[in-house]
N, C-alpha and C positions, 0 to 999 in steps of 0.2 A: 504494500500500500504506500509506504513512504517513497519507494522508488518511482511509483506512478505519479505521486504528487510532485516529486522532484522534476520529472520529465515535463509535466504540465507547467510548472513554474518556469523552467528553462525555455520552453516554447513561448510562454507569455512574455518573458524578458526579450527574447529575440524579436518577436512581433512588435513589441513596444519600441525596440531599438530601430527597427525598420521604419516605423511610423515617424520617429524623431528624425531619422536620416533624410526622409523625403518631405517632411512637412514644410520646410522652408519654401519649397517651390510653390506651394498653394497660396502664398502671400503675394505673388507677383502676377502681373498681366501675362496672358498666354504668349504674347510676343517676346517676353523675357525668358521663357522656359522651353519653347518648342520651335523646331524648324518645321514650317508648314508651307508646302508649295502653293497652297490655295490662299495664303494671306497676302495682303497688299502692303508692301513695305513702305509705300508713300503714306498711307493712312496710319499704319503702325508708327512710322517715324514721326508724324505730326503729334500723335498721342504721347510718344516717348519724350519728345522735346517739350511738350506742355508739362508733363510730369516733372521733367528735369528742372524747368523754370520754377515750378511751384515748390520744389523741394531743395533747390540750390545745388543740384548735382549736374554732372556731365552725362553724356550718353556714350555708352560703349556698344558699338555695333559689332556683333559676332557673326561672320559669314561662314556658312557651312551647310551641313545637311545630315539627315539621318543615315545616309550611306557612309559618312565620314568617320572612320575609326578614331581619329585624333580628336574629333568633336566630342565623341563619347568619352574619350580619355579626359578631356577638360571637365566634363560634367562629373565624372567619377572623382577626379581630383578635388573639385569643389565640395562634393558630398563628404569626402573624407577629411576635409580641412574646413570645418564650419567657421572658424575665425576668419579665414581668408574670404570665404563666401560672404560672410556678414560684412566685411570691409568693402568688398566689391559692390554689394547692393546698397550699402550706406552712402557710397561715394559716386555711384553711377546708376543710371537707368540702363538696363541691358536690353538691347534690341537684337534678336536673332533673325537673320535674313537667310532664307533658304536659297541654295543654288543646287540644281541637279539637271538631269537631261530633259525633264519635263518643264522646268521653270528656272531659268538662269537669272531672272530678275536683272537682266542686262541694262534696261532703261534706268532703274534705280542706281545700280552700281557704276554706271558711266560717270557719275559725279565724283567718284573716288579713285585714288591711285590703284593700279592693278594689284590684285591679291597675289602673293607669292606662293601660296599653298593654303590648305584649309585645316583647321579653322583659321581665318584671318580676322584681325580686329582693327577697328577704326575708333578713334576717340573724337567726339565732337563737343564743342561748347554747347550750352543750352540754347544758343541762337542758331545752331545748325552748322556753324563753321567747322571745317575739318582741322583738327589740331595734330593728329598723328595717325600713321598707318603702321600696324605691328604684325610682323610675321611671328606666329606663336611658336615656331621652331626655336626662336631665340630664348624661350622659356625652358627649353630642355637642358638637362644635365645628366649625362650618362644614360640617355634614352628615356628619362622620366621627367615629368614637369617638376621644376624646382620651386619650392616654397619661397625661397629668398628672391629669385628672379621675378616671380609673379608679384610678390609684395613690393619689390622695387618699382615695377611697372605701375602698380596701383597707386603707390605713394607719389610717383613722379607726375602721373597724368591726372590725378584728382586735385592737384594744387590749383588754387584760384590765382592765376597770374594774368588774367585777361584784362 
């Protein structure tokens, strides 16, 4: 009987941990959490800029797609590093823009420097002006995303020097 209770307790703790791990995503607009080829990046971008103005943040545009293994690696990294995820969302409104064979969002992305690979990130001021283009391969250290490199990026580009 005590073994069965122990197993139930363990399963409960694991499920609770999974809930905590993913609950942060429920607080954000869909354009901040999902790559969706059906979404309109112009409309989402206007909403993201409005939210950025209202909250005194910049916009971080993450270009990629569900097909992109490194995009999923960024998401896993943020799930495993909640303090970094918190800092990201405190300082930036995240706008995910899908690119794939069905919808490359070329018209929207024509306004930006070319992406060097995926995911690719752009930082804009809350008025929409482009401040920075970032190849996420620069965040890698020995084949893994580096906490320090990502923190350095967040600290550098969240500063209000406009």
